[in-house]
N, C-alpha and C positions, 0 to 999 in steps of 0.2 A: 719597783719603789715606788709610791706616788707621796707627798707629802699629805700627814692627815690633817682632818677638818680642824680648823681653828677652833671652832666653839669645845673641842673636847678638851683643849690645850690651857694650863695656867704654870705660870713663875713657879721655879723649884726655890727660888729664894725669896719671892714675899708670899707662897703656901695657896691653897685652894682659891680664895678670894681675890686672886688680881688674875681674869683671865689673858692671854697673850690676844693679840691684835696682829695683822699681817704686817709682813716690814716691804721689803722692798727686793728687788730680783739678786741680788747677793744677800741680805739675812732676811728669807722666809718671814719670823716673825722676832717680835719685840715686845715687852714688859711696860706699858703707859705709865706703870706705878713707879716702878726703881729704873727704868731708863735702859736696863739689860738688852742687848739683841742675841740672837740665837740663829746659829750657820747649822749648815748642813754640808756633811763632805759625806764623800762615798756610800752616798748611800743612808746615812744614818743623820738625825737630827740630833745636836748635843743639845740635854735639857740635863745635864748635869748640875746641881746646885755647886756655888761659887765656894763653899767649902764642905770638906771632904775629911771626917776622922781620921788620924793614923793609922787606925787596928783596921779600920775599914779599905783604905786606901792599899794597905797592905796586904788584906785580904785579895781583894779585887785584882790587883797587880799577878799575885800568886795563879789567881784564875785563868786570867786571862793569857798568861805563859800556858797554863795545863792545857786550853781549849786548843789554844793556836798549833799547838805540837801535834792534839790531835786532831788536824783537820780532814775530815773525811764524814761522808753518811752512808749507811748501810742499812739496806730493806732490815734488819733484826729491832732495827730501832724504832721501826713504829709498832712494832706486836709489843714489844716494852714500854713504850706511851702509853697504849692501850691498855695495858696492866695495869698502869700506876693511874691512870685517871678512872678505872672502874668505878662504878656500873656507867659511870657516861661512853657515848659512842660518838663514832663520827658525826652521825645526823642529829645531835645534841647542838653541834656548832652553827649548823649552816643556816647564813641569815642571822647571825649574829656580831656583835660586837667583843673582840676577845682578848683580854690582855694576857700576855704570858711573861711573867714575872720572873725575869733571871732568866733569858733565854741561851743564856753561853753562846754557843756557836751556831745555834739556830737549828739543830734537829728535830727539834720538835716544831717548831717555826714551818717547816716546808711542809708537815703534814697538817696542820690546822689551820694553812692556806687553800692546800688541795681539798677539804673536805669542805668549803664552800661557805665561808666567813663574810659578812659585809667588809669587817674591819679586823684587821689582828695587829697588834701591837706589842711589838718582841721587845721588853726591855732587857738593860743591863746595862752595869756600870764600867766592865771591862772592855779591854780591847776585841774579845772575842765577838759582839755585837757587831762589828763590821764584816766578821764571817756569817753571821746570820743573814746581814743585807747582800752577801755576794750570794748565798745560797738561795735566797728569796726574791732577787731584782725580775722575773719572769712575774712576780705576782704582783698587779697592781693595788691588792686588797691591803699588803703588807706594810707596816710605816714603823721600821725600826727606831728605836729610841735608846741613846744614850740617859741614863738616870740612875737615879736611886731610889732601891724601892722602900725606903724611911721616908722618903719625900715626893712620892710619886707626880709627876706634874701633869695630871691629869684630873680634871672637875670630879666634882660629886656625882656619881650615879652616873657615868659616863661608858661602862660596858657595861655586857649581858653576863659574860663570863669571865673568870678568872682562875688561872692555872699555874700553880708555884709549886715548880717540882724539882726536890733536892737543893732548893736556896732559904729556903726560913732559917732553918736551924745555922745560915753562914752570915745573921744579921746578927749585929753587935746586939738587939733588941728586937728577939723574935715577937714579943707580942706586939710589940708597938705597929711592926711590919705589916701585921695579920690585922691590926687596924686599919692602916695604910689601904688594906688589899680590899678591905669590907667598905669602906670608903666610897671608892670611887664605882663599886660595884650599885648597879639599878636594885630597885628594889624588883624583887622574884627572879635576882638573877641568882647564879651558883658558884662557888667558890670549890675550885679542888686543889689538895693540897697532898703531897707527900715529902716526910719527914725520917730524919733518921730518931729511931725508936732507943727509948732508954732499956726496956726490956728485952734480954736475951742479945743485949749489949753489955753486960757487964766486966767480962774479960776485956774488952776494948777501952771502957771508960777508965779501969783500974790500970792497965798493961800499954794500952797502943795510945792512949791520949795523953799522958804524961812525957813521951816521946814525943809524937807531933807538937807539941808546945813548950819544951823546951830546946829540941834539936832541929826537926824537919821544917816548921813551918819558919825557921830563919834561913832555912837555905833557900836560893832562887830556885823556882819551878825550872828551869832550862839545867841548871845541874845538878838539884834533886834527882832529876830525871834519871839520867845513867848511872848515880849511884843505886836506883833502887831496883835495879835490872837483876839483881841475883834474886832478891824477894821477890821477884815479878815472875822470874822462870820458876820458882821453887812452887808458888802458887800454880800455875800456869799447869806445872807437870803433877801436882795431886786434884789440879781441879779434872784432868784427862785421865788420868790412871785409876784415881780414887774416887773420887763424887761422882765424875757423869756414868760411871756405869752402873755405882750401887745404889745411886737416887734415878735413874732412867733419867736422865738430863736434867733435874730437879721436877720430876712428877710424881715422886715421894719422897719424903723427908724419911733419914736413918737413925735409930736413935742410939746406936754407936759411934757413929759419926759427927762430933762436935760441929756446931753451925752449918748442918747438913741441907736445911732448907734454903736457906739462902747462898752458898757454896753449890749446892747441887743446880741453882736456878742460873748463875753464871758461868756452869761447865760448859754451856753450848757456845760460849762465845769465843770471837778470837784472840790470838793474843795481845792484838794492838788495844783493845777493850778491857782487858785483863788487864794490861800494866796502865791504862789509863786511873780503871778502879783504884789500883792502888796509888798512884801517885796524889789522885784528886781527894783520898782519905787521910794523907800524910805533908799536903803541903799548905792548907789554909791556915791560919792564924787563930781563924774564930771555928767553931763548929758545936753545937749543942746536940744531945741526944735527950731526949724529949719523952715524957711518960703520957700513956694513955691518958689519967686521968688529968694531965696538966692541959693536955690539947683539949678535952672535954670542956673543961674548968673557962677555958679561952674563949670556946667557942659558946659557952652559954654567957657571957661578958656581952657580946656581940650585939644582941642576943640572935642568934639564929633560929628560922620559923621550923627548920629542921634540918637536922647532921645526922650524920652517920660517917662510925668509925672503925677502919678494917686493919686488922694486925697482914701485913705482907710480908711477907718469909719468915715470921717470927722474928723479926730485928728491924722492924720500920714502920709506920703509920702511913695510913690512906686515910684522909677526910674530905666528907663531900656535905656541905652548907649549903643552905638555899636563904636570901634573906627576904624578911618579912614583905610581902608585897602591898 
């Protein structure tokens, strides 16, 4: 890890119009407008805003504990990453400046760094960004930042590619989050998203989500994890005994099996990944399920020079958009 270029950074409190300047050996950067200084610890430059809404703080805390309790990298995660960002390919990141918005523990950061990007900015507001820094400390092109995606401490038009996978729907205002990602993207740059879909998730919205909102999100993730173990074990057994064999490990959905496209897809994962999926769905205070038309309308507002929307596993959306040059 090396410190990011100073011309890419702005003050999270004062906004994009307040570029940071170099500080001294103990405080790498400071804001000349408000006087705030910014520190680096364990390879992470802390550029979080001074004020963080309580609901966001609670969501970040839950995810930080969730990711920290699942501290591992695995080979299958790269295949999943490439599936989420399709039609983008590893060569699309070479020589580019890349923002990973909501990096968590850095499981995708590790691959982005290895694809030959000039600069990678893994950004997360949770403590999991410290894991991302640890996993990628051998890469001098990686600059981990602790920051709020709704107030990115990056200059306008400062990155070539912005990747945000499974995070936009956990922001208090996903639409504003999308605008912020678009702001930091250079003309001709590419935005790639993956979000929970409203389509195909009716049973979650009506049955599971009320439980998340009213009960499970109020339980600290470290306590919730063992409480969810019976559910995780039951799901894992169903995946290995039913969904895996009948869907050929996700290669073909089966009409008579509910939710078979998605559950077949995750049937090849080990227990620790399945358990993490269960916890991630039930621990956050904030979670939105976004419809295809809603996402298309937001992309049209930006506006995008071209965009493509893909229904993923019949329960989520992948979107790729290009900013006008």
